[in-house]
C-alpha positions as CSV (number, residue, x, y, z in Angstrom):
1,X,122.5,-59.1,-130.4
2,X,125.2,-61.1,-132.2
3,X,124.4,-63.0,-135.4
4,X,124.8,-66.7,-135.9
5,X,124.1,-69.8,-133.9
6,X,125.0,-68.1,-130.6
7,X,122.4,-65.5,-131.3
8,X,119.9,-68.1,-132.2
9,X,120.5,-70.0,-128.9
10,X,120.3,-66.8,-126.9
11,X,117.1,-65.8,-128.6
12,X,115.5,-69.2,-128.0
13,X,116.6,-69.0,-124.3
14,X,115.0,-65.6,-124.0
15,X,111.8,-66.8,-125.6
16,X,111.7,-69.8,-123.2
17,X,112.2,-67.5,-120.2
18,X,109.4,-65.2,-121.3
19,X,107.0,-68.1,-122.2
20,X,107.6,-69.7,-118.8
21,X,106.8,-66.5,-117.0
22,X,103.7,-65.9,-119.1
23,X,102.6,-69.5,-118.5
24,X,102.9,-68.9,-114.8
25,X,100.8,-65.8,-114.9
26,X,98.2,-67.5,-117.1
27,X,98.0,-70.3,-114.5
28,X,97.5,-67.9,-111.7
29,X,94.5,-66.5,-113.5
30,X,93.2,-69.9,-114.5
31,X,93.7,-69.3,-118.3
32,X,94.1,-73.0,-118.9
33,X,94.3,-73.0,-122.7
34,X,96.7,-70.1,-122.8
35,X,98.9,-71.7,-120.1
36,X,99.0,-74.9,-122.2
37,X,100.0,-73.0,-125.4
38,X,102.7,-71.1,-123.5
39,X,104.1,-74.3,-122.0
40,X,104.3,-75.7,-125.5
41,X,106.1,-72.6,-126.7
42,X,108.5,-72.9,-123.7
43,X,109.2,-76.6,-124.6
44,X,109.8,-75.7,-128.2
45,X,112.2,-72.8,-127.4
46,X,114.1,-75.0,-124.9
47,X,114.4,-77.7,-127.5
48,X,115.8,-75.2,-130.1
49,X,118.3,-73.8,-127.6
50,X,119.4,-77.3,-126.5
51,X,119.8,-78.5,-130.1
52,X,121.9,-75.4,-130.9
53,X,124.1,-75.9,-127.9
54,X,124.7,-79.5,-128.9
55,X,125.5,-78.4,-132.4
56,X,128.0,-75.8,-131.3
57,X,129.7,-78.3,-129.0
58,X,129.8,-81.1,-131.5
């Protein structure tokens, strides 16, 4: 994986994808607290990726 802001954004995107999938699985099995924590992780990772994208464009 490349270094720098592009790598950081790609990593945050990947974490967001994985957290979203895991949250979906947790919801299917009624793991409510785990689902909530994973959704928070998804939101944080998307926020990081979005901020890095705006920084790279700006």
